[in-house]
Each structure stands twice: as structure tokens, then as C-alpha cells.
N, C-alpha and C positions, 0 to 999 in steps of 0.2 A: 541816185540820191540827189535831193535838191540842195541848192546852195545854202539855204538856211539850215538844213539838217547837218550839213558838213560843218558849218560854222559852230553849231551847238556842240557837235561831237568834238571839235577841236578845242573849244572852251572847256569841256569836261575833261579832256585829256590833260590840258594845261593845269586845271585845278587839281587833278589827281597827282600829277608830277610835283606840284607845289606842296601838297600835303605830305608826299613821300620825303621831300627835301626837309620839311619842317620836322618830321618824325626823326629822320636821320640826324638832323642838327641837335634835337633834344636828347637823343640817345648819346651822342658824342659829348654833349655838355654834362649829362649825368655820369658818364664813365670817367670824365676828367676830375670829378669831385673826389678828393682823397681825404679820408678821415684818419685822425690820429688820436690815440687814447692818452688821456691825461689823468693822473691821480691828483685830486684837489684837496687842499688843506687850508686852514685859517691861521694867520698870525696877526694879532692885533686888529681883528675885524676885517682884514683884507683877505681876499681869496686868491690863492696861488695854485699853480699846477706844475707838475713835473712829469716827464715821460714815464708812463706806467711800466714800461719794459725795464726801467732801472730800479724799480721798487722790489725789494726782496720780501719784506714783511713789515707789519706795523705792530709795535709793542706798547704796552702801558708804560707810563713813566715810572722808573724805579731808581734806586740808589745809583749814583754815578760817582766813580772815583776820580778826584781831581788829578791833573797832570801838571807838576810844577814846570814853569817856563814855557807852557804852551801858549799859542795865539789866544787873544782875548775872546775870540768866538768859540774856542774849544772848551766845553764844559768839563770834559774828562773822558774816561773810558768805561765801558761795561763789558762783562763777560757774557757772551752769547753762545751757549753750548760749546764752550771750550775755545771760542775765537774772541780775540780782543777787537772791540769795535770803538772807534773814536766817535764821540758824540759832540755835535755842533749845536750851539744856541742860535737859532735863526733870528731871534729878536735882536741879539747882539750884532749879528752879521748884517742885518738890515738897518741897524742904528735906530732901534725902537726901544721904548722904555721896558725895563725888566718886568716880569710878572711871576707870581708864585704859581707853581704847578698845581693843577686841580684834577678832578676826575676825568676831564676831557683831554688833558695833556697827553700827547703821544710821542713816541720816537719812531720815525719812519726810517727803516733800515734800507739804504740804497747801495747799489753796486756802483762804485766810483770808477774802478778800472778792473781788469781781470783778476787782480790780486788783492783788492782792498774793498771793504765795505765800511760805510760811514752811517752814523745815526743822526737824524735831524730832529731836534725837539721842536714840535709845533703845538699851537694852542688846541687844535682839534683837527680831526681828519674828516673830510666830507665824502666824496664819492669819485668813482672813475667815470669820466665823461668822454664820449666820442665827439670830437669837434672837427668840423670840416676845415681842412687846411686853407681853403680860399676865404674863410671868415676870420682868420688870424691876421691881425695887423702888426706891422713893425712896431717896435717899442718907440714911444714918443721920446724926444730928447728934452723933456721938461725938467729933468733933474740936472743940477750942476754937479752933483756928486757922481763922479766917474765910476767909483767902486761899486755902487749899488746899481747903476745903469747898465753896467756890462753884464750883470747876471740875467737881465731880462731878454728873453728871446722874442717875445711878442705879447700881444694882448688880444683878448677875445671877449665879446659880449655873449653870454648864454643865459637865457631866461632873465633878462634885464640886469644881470650881474656881470661886473667886470672881473675877468680872471686874468691875473698876471702870470704868464707862462715863463718859467725859469729855465735857463740853460744850466743844468746841474754841473756839467763838466767845468764850465767857466767859474761857477760859484765855488766849487770845491778846490779848484786850482789856486784860487786867490789866497787860501789859507794853508795849502800844502806846500811844504818846502821843496825846492827843486833838488833832485839828486845831482851828484857831480856830473853824471853822464848828460843829463838834460841841460845843465848850464854850461857845458863845454869845459868843465874844470874850473870855472870862475864863479866866485860868489859875490 
């Protein structure tokens, strides 16, 4: 074999090795992308998302029985197949102006913990989206209002729309009174 032929063969082998490394690198990058499903809904023309695994069902808005002495965000309770469900006004919780329920208004029934379900009144329900975890940005600290900021888990742009991803647990804990056990016996 001539020196030139050997040099050509060596270059071909290097090129093949480089292609293999690039493919392996691409595969590992593709494998690292984790998708998370979010149920999206609108409140006052803003698009929000919550973990789809916490959503039990979506109901049409119906009569809600008020509960005296409840937090201002609590609209009341509904009877859902024999179970009492506390219903939260997301507009009130997010400090937005009130709006009259219409044909698009829905109650998203979510699992708060193993023993409790809560209904969230929203202006409309959109869709379930698969969003890549690496495209979710941390929540910006633009708000001076600590109470609303702490609900936000992150933000993501999808089809040129900003989606505010909520941490449902933190959101609901803010209005749920602590039990004596959780507070260590102190109130």
C-alpha cells in the first residue's frame, strides 16, 4: 500500500469515527429530553398549566354552595357523586378582577393530596400539552407580590404563547389551614 493510500484510509477512518461520535452525542442528547404533560387553562386571558397527573376531571360550572367563614378564595363546595369538593376561585386567588361565569367557565377537579380533591374555577380549559422539561424556564422574580409568585413553578413558550406553569401543591397549601399535627400544636 502506498503512503498516499494509507493516508486516505486513515482520513476515512477518522471521518467515520467522528460521525459515530456525533451520532452517539445526538442520541444521548435526544434521550436526555424529558417531556412533562400539562393541562392548560385560561384565567383572564392568561394561559396557565398544571400537572395533568393531578387532574381528576373537568366539570361545567354549576351551582356552588357558599361556606361561611372560608378564605376569600374559596367560593364554596359542590357535591360530586356523594363527595364534598371545595371550590376555589382562581381569579380571586391570583388577585384578578371577578368575572361572571359563562358557557366556557369550567371547574377543574384536582387531587390535592391522597384524601382531598379541590375544584378550581377557570375561564376556559384548553388542551393537554407535552412540553420538554429543558424548555421550561424558572419563574421570573418580576412580581413583588410574594403570594402569587410562590405558585409559579416555571414558564414556557409554546407556539408563541407564554404558559405559566403552576405548582398546585403550593397554591392550595396557601389557603388550606394547617392541622394541629402539621403546625406542631401551635397556631
